[in-house]
C-alpha positions as CSV (number, residue, x, y, z in Angstrom):
1,X,125.5,219.4,83.6
2,X,128.6,219.8,84.9
3,X,130.5,222.4,84.6
4,X,127.6,224.6,84.1
5,X,129.3,227.8,82.9
6,X,132.3,228.1,80.8
7,X,134.5,231.2,78.8
8,X,132.5,232.5,76.1
9,X,135.5,231.3,73.7
10,X,134.5,228.0,74.2
11,X,136.3,225.0,74.1
12,X,135.1,223.7,77.5
13,X,134.2,220.0,78.3
14,X,130.9,219.5,79.8
15,X,129.7,216.0,80.9
16,X,126.2,215.5,80.7
17,X,124.4,212.8,82.9
18,X,121.0,211.2,82.2
19,X,119.5,207.9,80.9
20,X,119.2,207.0,77.6
21,X,122.1,209.5,76.2
22,X,123.2,206.0,73.3
23,X,123.0,207.2,70.0
24,X,122.9,211.2,70.9
25,X,123.9,212.8,67.4
26,X,124.8,215.9,69.0
27,X,124.4,218.4,71.6
28,X,123.5,221.6,71.1
29,X,124.3,225.3,72.5
30,X,121.8,227.8,71.2
31,X,121.4,226.0,68.2
32,X,125.2,225.3,67.5
33,X,126.5,221.7,67.8
34,X,129.6,221.2,70.2
35,X,132.5,219.5,69.1
36,X,134.1,216.4,70.2
37,X,131.0,214.6,71.3
38,X,131.4,210.9,73.5
39,X,128.9,209.2,74.8
40,X,129.7,206.3,77.6
41,X,129.0,202.9,76.1
42,X,126.2,202.9,79.4
43,X,124.3,205.8,77.6
44,X,124.0,207.2,81.2
45,X,126.8,210.3,80.3
46,X,128.5,212.1,77.5
47,X,130.9,214.8,77.4
48,X,131.5,217.4,74.5
49,X,133.2,220.6,74.4
50,X,131.5,223.7,74.1
51,X,131.4,226.0,70.9
52,X,132.2,229.3,70.8
53,X,129.4,232.0,71.8
54,X,128.6,235.3,73.2
55,X,128.1,236.0,77.2
56,X,125.0,235.0,78.9
57,X,122.6,232.0,79.6
58,X,121.8,229.2,76.5
59,X,119.7,226.9,76.1
60,X,121.2,223.3,75.6
61,X,119.7,220.4,73.3
62,X,120.5,216.6,73.4
63,X,119.9,215.5,70.1
64,X,118.5,211.8,70.4
65,X,116.6,209.5,68.1
66,X,114.7,208.9,70.9
67,X,113.6,212.4,71.4
68,X,115.5,215.6,72.1
69,X,115.6,217.2,75.6
70,X,116.7,220.7,76.1
71,X,117.9,222.4,79.4
72,X,116.3,225.9,79.2
73,X,119.1,228.4,80.3
74,X,121.3,225.0,80.9
75,X,124.9,226.6,80.2
76,X,125.9,230.2,80.2
77,X,129.0,231.5,78.7
78,X,131.1,234.2,80.8
79,X,132.8,237.3,79.6
80,X,136.3,236.9,79.4
81,X,138.3,238.6,82.0
82,X,140.3,241.9,81.9
83,X,143.8,242.5,81.6
84,X,143.7,244.5,85.1
85,X,146.2,244.1,88.1
86,X,144.8,243.7,91.2
87,X,146.5,246.1,93.9
88,X,149.7,245.0,95.9
89,X,150.7,242.9,92.8
90,X,153.8,243.5,90.7
91,X,153.0,246.9,88.1
92,X,155.1,248.0,85.1
93,X,158.2,248.2,85.7
94,X,158.8,245.7,88.7
95,X,156.7,248.5,91.3
96,X,154.4,247.1,93.4
97,X,151.3,248.7,93.7
98,X,150.5,249.9,97.2
99,X,147.6,252.5,98.9
100,X,148.6,255.1,100.7
């Protein structure tokens, strides 16, 4: 699964490779279906957009008429980045924050 992580807001396109993916009806992230599922004609890969979810690892289940497959903890949702400014970058009012 590539990538193996993304923002908790969802919307990350994830590619899953394997065999026998033709006929896949959905891909669930901790029980919630992803969106925009597309399966390549050869059935060797699929792409799906992640739904929103709280931060942390989740199970990913590929639902297929031939049987479901689950990757336990297969995808990790990340917390949103904070709005902090790293040292040495322009701060409020155009000043540069410098140590010392």
